N, C-alpha and C positions, 0 to 999 in steps of 0.2 A: 477579606478571606474570600476566595472565589467558591461560589456555591451555585449548583444548578437553578436557573430561573424559575421563578414560580408563575410566570406569565407564559401565554403562548404567542408565537408569531404567526400562527396558522392563517389568520384573517388579516394579516398585515403585509403579507409578500404574495407573489403570484403563485398559483397553483403549481407551476413547473419547479419553482424554487422550493416550495414546501416539500413537494415529492423527493427533490435531491437531499433537503435537510433530513427527512425521515431515513433515506437509505444511507446517508453518511452516519447519522448517528446509530443506526443499526450496526454498521461496519464497525464503528468503534466499540460497541458493546461486544460484538462477536471475537473481535482481535482480544479485548480483555478476557473473555470467557474461555479463548483458546491459550491464554498464558503468553500471548505475543507482546504484550504491552510492556513498558519500561518506566515504571513510576508515571511522572507527569510529561516524560520525553517522547519523542518521535511524533509523526504526524501523519494523518490521512487528509488529502485535500481533494476538492472537487471543483471543477470550473462550471459556472452558472452560464448557459449558452446566451450569447449576445455579443454586440461590439465592445461593451464596456471591459472585458477581461476581468471579471470579478470572480472571486473564489471563495468557498467556505472551508474553514479550518477550526481546529479545536481551540478553545480558550486555554491559554498557558496558565498552569496551576490546578487543573482539573484533572482527575483520573479518568481513564477512558470509560470506565464502568459508570461514571457519572454524567456523561455527556448526553445531552438531550437536543432535539431538533432545534429548539429555540435558542440553546445557549452557544450554538455554532457561530463563529464570527465571520462576516463578510469582509474581505480584504481585497487590495488591488495587487498589481504585479509585484510590488514591493514589500508585501507583506503588512500593509498600513491599513487599519480599519477604516471603512469608507462611510460607516454609519456610527452613531452614539451606541457604545456597548460598555456594560459595567466590568467587562472583562479584559485582561491583558493578552496580548498576542506576543509570541517570540518570533520576531523578524528574522533572526539568524537561522531559525529552523525552516523557514520557508525559502532560503537561497536556492537549495537544490530543487525543490518543488517548483519554485517560481520558474527557473531556468527551463525545467522541462515542459511546463505548461505553455510557456511562451514560444518555446522552439516546436513542439509537437502539437498540432490541432487535434491528433487523435488521442492525446492523452487526457482524457476528460478527468480521470481520476488518477492519484499518485499515492501509493501506500508505502510506507517506510517503516521498518522494524530493526530492533537490536536484539534478537533472540540469541540464546547461547549457541545453539547449534548453527544458526546462520552466521554468527561471528566466528565460530570455530571453522567452518568451510571457507569463510572469506580470508583466512589468514593461510589456508593451505596452497601451496604454489600451483597445483593443477586445479584448484578450484573444485566445481561441481563435476563429479564424474558420472558417466552413464552407467550406473551399477543396477538400476531398478527400473521398471515400467515408469513409475513416477519421475523419475530423474530424466528418463528419455523424453517425457512429454514437455519437458522445458529446456532440454540440454541445447537444443538447435536454436533457441531464441533467448541467450543470456549474453549480457555485456558485462564487462569489468571496468572499474575505475579505481584507480591507485588512491591510496590514503595520503591526505594532505594536511590532516589535523582537523579539528572542529571547523565546520562549514561557515566560516565567517566572512571569507573574502570573495567579493563578487567576481573577481577574475578567474576563480576556479571554474566558473561556468564555461569559459572558453574552453576548457579541456574537457569537461564533463559531457557536454553535448556531443562532440565527435566521438567520444568513447562509447557513449550509449547507443548512437545511430538510430536505427529504427526498431531496436530490440524492446521487448515488453517486460523483461526480467533482467535485474541489475544486481551484480554483487559488488558491493562498495567494499574494497579490500580493507581489511583490519576494522571494519566498522560495522556492517550489516546488510540487510536485503532491502530490495525495493522492486515494487511491480507497478505497472500501469495497464490501464484499460480505458475503453470507450465509454464504459459504465462503472459504476461503484461495483456492481457484481462481478465484472470481468477482472478488476484489479484484485478483489478479495479471492477469487478462485485461483487466480495465478498464485498469488501467496500461499494459498493453502498447499497447492502443488509444490512450490518451491521449497517452502518450510519443510514438508514431510520428507522431500528428496534430501535436504540437509540432515535432517534428523536420522533417516536410515544410514545415510553415509557415515555419520559419526558414530553410530552404533556398531556397523559392520566393521569399520577400521579399527575399533577397540577390542574387537574379539580375538586378534592375533591370527587369524585364519588367512589363508591364500584367498584373494578377492578374484572373482571371474567378471570382468566388465562385459558389458553388452557390445557386441561387434559394432562398429560404426554404422555399416549399411542398415542393420537392424534398428539402432537408435533412430536414425533418419526416418526409417519406416513408421516406427510407433510415433514419432512426433507428428508425421503426416496424418496418421490413423487418429490421434487423439484430438489434434487441432482442426481437422476435417469436421468434427461434430461439435466443436467447442461452443458455438453460437447457441445451439439447441441445448445441449446439456448443460452449458452455463446459465441459461435462462432458467431451467427447471432447478438447478441447484439454488440460484439466488432466491427464487419464489420459496424454496424449501426454507432458506436460512431467514428469510423475512418472516414466516410464519414461526420459527423457532423464537425469535426476538420478540415478537408479538406476544408469544405465550410466556417467555421467560423473563422478559424485561418490559413489562406493560408501560413504564413511565417513558420509554425512550422517545417518544413522539411528543412529549409535552412541549 
């Protein structure tokens, strides 16, 4: 049975890797706290800087609320553990993540969810609509990829990467949501906005009232305004989120 480790890797890895482990473990706890997790499924991965192309990912079989910095597994581009670990890894779950990490140097962190509202929007023909300020903040940076079944086939990468292009928000049709970032904090913040945009769209369409979309030119303006200050606001938000995790889940960095 997979259980959180009772030992710490803090003094056995580089300071840089330990910091990434802390932030990634914190992100898993936050995803669980927001109710975006899906039992033991989905993943958040982060690339460790260096030429080795090594990544950190969750042990298969553990709930997101259980994950600690030391329980994260270090893997290669194929999803294979590169160091001895007591945990299993789901290689199939890394097919999408590995493809994006390999193709996008800027995608240091990839976050994937199966939320009900995210899946609901993913099955709508028009996808995410520019209905709110939150939706506009991500609407100009969204890519779509059609559903091909559970991602087990390596050749799906050949279609996935061109569909994503340089976008940082992805709606996987009939499947779920995905965000990318140059840091763990960026990927989390993008998912926060994308998820909230999906939630408000689902709620508004269920009211049976006429919907007033934001005009295209205004949507583009909002996107520029929000993303123009994203680096600074994102840094402040992530620092706040780390403080929350340290208060609410003090065992995350074991």
